[in-house]
ZAPA-132173 format. One record per residue (C-alpha): chain; x, y, z negated. Coordinates in steps of 0.001 Angstrom, whole numbers, padded with zeros to 6 digits. Layout:
residues N
{unit A	xx X	yy Y	zz Z};
...
This chain:
residues 72
{unit A	xx -044726	yy -007622	zz -004346};
{unit A	xx -042316	yy -010223	zz -003675};
{unit A	xx -040554	yy -011665	zz -006989};
{unit A	xx -037086	yy -013605	zz -006812};
{unit A	xx -035425	yy -015015	zz -009127};
{unit A	xx -031949	yy -016603	zz -008102};
{unit A	xx -028848	yy -017315	zz -011417};
{unit A	xx -030757	yy -015273	zz -014120};
{unit A	xx -031084	yy -011910	zz -011712};
{unit A	xx -035109	yy -010938	zz -010433};
{unit A	xx -034895	yy -009184	zz -007116};
{unit A	xx -038552	yy -007389	zz -006397};
{unit A	xx -039226	yy -006953	zz -002578};
{unit A	xx -041728	yy -003989	zz -001904};
{unit A	xx -042482	yy -001950	zz 000861};
{unit A	xx -040899	yy -002569	zz 004728};
{unit A	xx -038710	yy -005264	zz 003175};
{unit A	xx -042235	yy -007127	zz 001599};
{unit A	xx -043729	yy -006919	zz 004893};
{unit A	xx -040471	yy -008397	zz 006948};
{unit A	xx -040449	yy -011176	zz 004497};
{unit A	xx -043892	yy -011982	zz 004914};
{unit A	xx -043953	yy -011434	zz 008778};
{unit A	xx -041147	yy -013777	zz 008969};
{unit A	xx -042351	yy -016680	zz 006846};
{unit A	xx -045796	yy -016566	zz 008485};
{unit A	xx -044328	yy -016279	zz 011841};
{unit A	xx -042057	yy -019751	zz 011021};
{unit A	xx -045585	yy -021432	zz 009690};
{unit A	xx -046990	yy -020452	zz 012646};
{unit A	xx -044369	yy -022219	zz 014769};
{unit A	xx -044144	yy -025171	zz 012892};
{unit A	xx -047879	yy -025737	zz 013148};
{unit A	xx -047470	yy -025385	zz 016877};
{unit A	xx -044346	yy -027524	zz 016811};
{unit A	xx -046616	yy -030212	zz 014942};
{unit A	xx -049669	yy -029544	zz 017379};
{unit A	xx -047401	yy -030009	zz 020290};
{unit A	xx -046144	yy -033382	zz 019168};
{unit A	xx -049586	yy -034823	zz 017993};
{unit A	xx -050778	yy -033543	zz 021577};
{unit A	xx -048139	yy -035464	zz 023411};
{unit A	xx -048330	yy -038468	zz 021210};
{unit A	xx -052322	yy -038668	zz 021536};
{unit A	xx -051407	yy -038473	zz 025553};
{unit A	xx -049105	yy -040962	zz 025383};
{unit A	xx -051191	yy -043397	zz 023924};
{unit A	xx -053807	yy -042985	zz 026017};
{unit A	xx -052019	yy -043352	zz 029098};
{unit A	xx -050740	yy -046409	zz 027620};
{unit A	xx -054307	yy -047605	zz 026585};
{unit A	xx -055024	yy -046972	zz 030178};
{unit A	xx -052759	yy -049026	zz 031777};
{unit A	xx -052231	yy -051482	zz 029074};
{unit A	xx -056076	yy -052321	zz 028649};
{unit A	xx -057143	yy -053157	zz 032437};
{unit A	xx -053574	yy -055121	zz 032473};
{unit A	xx -054646	yy -057512	zz 030257};
{unit A	xx -058134	yy -057904	zz 031659};
{unit A	xx -056662	yy -058555	zz 035045};
{unit A	xx -054283	yy -061188	zz 033493};
{unit A	xx -056757	yy -062749	zz 031435};
{unit A	xx -059260	yy -063251	zz 034717};
{unit A	xx -056537	yy -064597	zz 036782};
{unit A	xx -055443	yy -066814	zz 034035};
{unit A	xx -059022	yy -068063	zz 033319};
{unit A	xx -059082	yy -069079	zz 037514};
{unit A	xx -055720	yy -070863	zz 037820};
{unit A	xx -056529	yy -072812	zz 034205};
{unit A	xx -056535	yy -076612	zz 034485};
{unit A	xx -059858	yy -078249	zz 033530};
{unit A	xx -059410	yy -081040	zz 031459};
């Protein structure tokens, strides 16, 4: 049973209407969870790809810098 109170009026949902509202709420929650999971997976993939490129590039630039550095 779902009880909704709006503007002082109470509406009670039972039967197939209750199941329909619960199904819509459940599907909205599943969709929201899917969107959040998709965004998190994309973010992790992006950070991983950047790390795979930036870290070796920084190491190479550092090694080249030590080779061409002036010795005092």
